[in-house]
Backbone as CSV, one residue per row, in Angstrom:
resi,resn,N_x,N_y,N_z,CA_x,CA_y,CA_z,C_x,C_y,C_z
1,MET,103.944,98.747,91.882,103.073,98.922,93.027,103.243,100.349,93.525
2,SER,102.156,100.992,93.818,102.197,102.381,94.281,102.783,102.446,95.703
3,PRO,103.285,103.619,96.097,103.822,103.744,97.456,102.791,103.415,98.538
4,LEU,101.539,103.814,98.330,100.503,103.502,99.309,100.222,101.997,99.359
5,ALA,100.284,101.337,98.227,100.092,99.887,98.187,101.246,99.181,98.896
6,HIS,102.457,99.702,98.771,103.604,99.144,99.509,103.357,99.229,101.006
7,ILE,102.833,100.337,101.456,102.539,100.504,102.885,101.423,99.550,103.308
8,ALA,100.399,99.417,102.478,99.298,98.508,102.790,99.748,97.055,102.801
9,ALA,100.805,96.733,102.057,101.308,95.361,101.999,102.155,94.998,103.217
10,LEU,102.603,95.974,103.983,103.464,95.684,105.136,102.813,94.745,106.150
11,PRO,101.553,94.964,106.558,100.955,94.010,107.502,100.831,92.592,106.931
12,VAL,100.581,92.490,105.637,100.477,91.170,105.001,101.833,90.482,105.027
13,ARG,102.878,91.221,104.694,104.223,90.640,104.724,104.631,90.257,106.150
14,ALA,104.251,91.074,107.128,104.545,90.751,108.527,103.804,89.486,108.948
15,TYR,102.554,89.361,108.552,101.790,88.146,108.851,102.483,86.923,108.266
16,ARG,102.901,87.026,107.011,103.550,85.885,106.351,104.860,85.517,107.028
17,LEU,105.560,86.502,107.523,106.855,86.261,108.151,106.720,85.754,109.583
18,ILE,105.794,86.336,110.336,105.720,86.062,111.771,104.657,85.022,112.126
19,PHE,103.424,85.219,111.682,102.320,84.387,112.143,102.022,83.174,111.273
20,SER,102.218,83.276,109.995,101.858,82.187,109.092,102.548,80.867,109.447
21,PRO,103.836,80.851,109.820,104.440,79.563,110.207,103.787,78.933,111.439
22,TRP,103.268,79.734,112.350,102.614,79.192,113.545,101.197,78.734,113.259
23,VAL,100.487,79.482,112.421,99.099,79.160,112.115,99.022,77.901,111.249
24,GLY,99.983,77.738,110.387,99.988,76.593,109.483,99.574,77.007,108.087
25,PHE,99.737,76.108,107.176,99.457,76.388,105.772,98.227,75.583,105.354
26,ASN,97.082,75.959,105.890,95.860,75.216,105.602,94.757,76.153,105.118
27,CYS,95.088,76.989,104.169,94.118,77.929,103.621,93.103,77.168,102.774
28,ARG,91.859,77.595,102.840,90.799,76.932,102.090,90.733,77.402,100.639
29,TYR,91.426,78.467,100.326,91.428,79.004,98.968,92.797,78.850,98.324
30,GLN,92.797,78.896,97.020,94.034,78.912,96.249,93.951,80.090,95.310
31,PRO,94.818,81.040,95.295,95.989,81.229,96.151,95.591,81.566,97.584
32,THR,96.544,81.440,98.496,96.266,81.725,99.893,95.821,83.177,100.041
33,CYS,95.194,83.485,101.158,94.674,84.837,101.368,95.795,85.882,101.363
34,SER,96.937,85.548,101.933,98.031,86.522,101.948,98.599,86.731,100.548
35,ALA,98.726,85.661,99.771,99.197,85.802,98.393,98.175,86.580,97.567
36,TYR,96.893,86.322,97.799,95.817,87.047,97.120,95.896,88.533,97.444
37,ALA,96.102,88.851,98.725,96.172,90.256,99.138,97.339,90.968,98.469
38,LEU,98.505,90.344,98.439,99.659,90.978,97.807,99.434,91.170,96.304
39,GLU,98.854,90.179,95.658,98.586,90.295,94.223,97.528,91.360,93.945
40,ALA,96.498,91.417,94.787,95.449,92.427,94.607,96.014,93.831,94.789
41,LEU,96.883,94.012,95.773,97.505,95.317,95.983,98.385,95.699,94.802
42,GLU,99.079,94.730,94.246,99.945,95.018,93.099,99.136,95.343,91.842
43,LYS,98.088,94.581,91.586,97.298,94.781,90.370,96.381,95.996,90.445
44,HIS,95.797,96.247,91.628,94.723,97.234,91.735,95.064,98.453,92.581
45,GLY,96.200,98.453,93.257,96.543,99.589,94.102,96.015,99.414,95.515
46,ALA,96.246,100.414,96.344,95.956,100.301,97.772,94.460,100.257,98.073
47,LEU,93.668,101.105,97.462,92.251,101.175,97.821,91.464,99.971,97.298
48,LYS,91.452,99.787,96.006,90.689,98.683,95.432,91.298,97.335,95.806
49,GLY,92.632,97.248,95.790,93.296,96.007,96.180,93.061,95.673,97.640
50,GLY,93.085,96.698,98.496,92.786,96.480,99.909,91.356,96.010,100.108
51,TRP,90.415,96.593,99.354,89.017,96.178,99.436,88.849,94.725,98.988
52,LEU,89.520,94.355,97.888,89.447,92.971,97.419,90.008,92.011,98.464
53,ALA,91.117,92.388,99.090,91.727,91.534,100.116,90.803,91.382,101.316
54,LEU,90.177,92.480,101.753,89.253,92.404,102.892,88.033,91.540,102.571
55,ARG,87.525,91.667,101.350,86.394,90.823,100.937,86.775,89.350,100.956
56,ARG,87.975,89.056,100.476,88.453,87.670,100.446,88.594,87.114,101.853
57,ILE,89.188,87.890,102.757,89.352,87.443,104.139,87.987,87.263,104.795
58,GLY,87.036,88.114,104.457,85.690,87.977,104.982,84.983,86.714,104.527
59,ARG,85.353,86.187,103.370,84.755,84.941,102.875,85.405,83.705,103.475
60,CYS,86.507,83.877,104.165,87.258,82.744,104.709,86.747,82.431,106.114
61,HIS,85.727,81.578,106.188,85.162,81.154,107.459,84.603,79.744,107.269
62,PRO,84.278,79.059,108.355,83.849,77.661,108.235,82.656,77.425,107.312
63,LEU,81.764,78.388,107.188,80.616,78.208,106.315,80.847,78.740,104.908
64,GLY,82.033,79.290,104.651,82.355,79.835,103.339,82.743,78.758,102.348
65,SER,82.951,79.178,101.131,83.335,78.228,100.091,84.843,78.007,100.129
66,SER,85.331,77.275,99.165,86.762,77.025,99.054,87.084,76.779,97.589
67,GLY,88.363,76.637,97.290,88.775,76.339,95.925,89.583,77.454,95.298
68,TYR,89.640,77.435,93.983,90.423,78.403,93.232,89.671,79.718,93.150
69,ASP,90.311,80.795,93.618,89.690,82.124,93.639,90.761,83.149,93.268
70,PRO,90.978,83.373,91.983,92.045,84.290,91.568,91.645,85.758,91.735
71,VAL,92.645,86.610,91.754,92.428,88.061,91.776,91.875,88.454,90.410
72,PRO,90.791,89.220,90.368,90.260,89.644,89.065,91.232,90.586,88.356
73,ASP,91.193,90.543,87.050,92.013,91.466,86.266,91.530,92.899,86.468
74,PRO,92.409,93.871,86.338,92.002,95.261,86.532,90.907,95.726,85.578
75,ASP,90.826,95.155,84.391,89.828,95.600,83.435,88.522,94.810,83.513
76,SER,88.433,93.818,84.432,87.203,93.019,84.514,86.142,93.759,85.304
77,ASP,84.903,93.384,85.081,83.764,94.006,85.759,83.598,93.378,87.132
78,MET,83.509,94.202,88.177,83.373,93.688,89.536,81.956,93.834,90.055
79,SER,80.967,93.885,89.188,79.594,94.095,89.617,78.922,92.815,90.100
80,ASP,79.661,91.688,90.151,79.055,90.417,90.542,78.941,90.228,92.045
81,GLY,79.356,91.151,92.838,79.149,90.935,94.252,80.095,91.658,95.052
C-alpha cells in the first residue's frame, strides 16, 4: 500500500475502531463498506481506491441494491459505471 493510501485508510480504520461497534454490523453489501474501502485502497492506491470506496458508500442507501460486491481487479475495465 502506498504511503498516501495508508493516510487515506486512517479514517476507515478509525471508523472501524470507534463507530462501527455502536452502529452495528448490518451492512447491506458483502464485503462491508469499510472492508471494501481498505481493500480498494490496497489494490488501487489512494486516488482510484478512494474513488471506488466513495462510489460504494454512495450506493449504500435504502433504495440501493445489496449483495456481493467485490473490489474490481486492478486490470479490469471500469467503464461499466
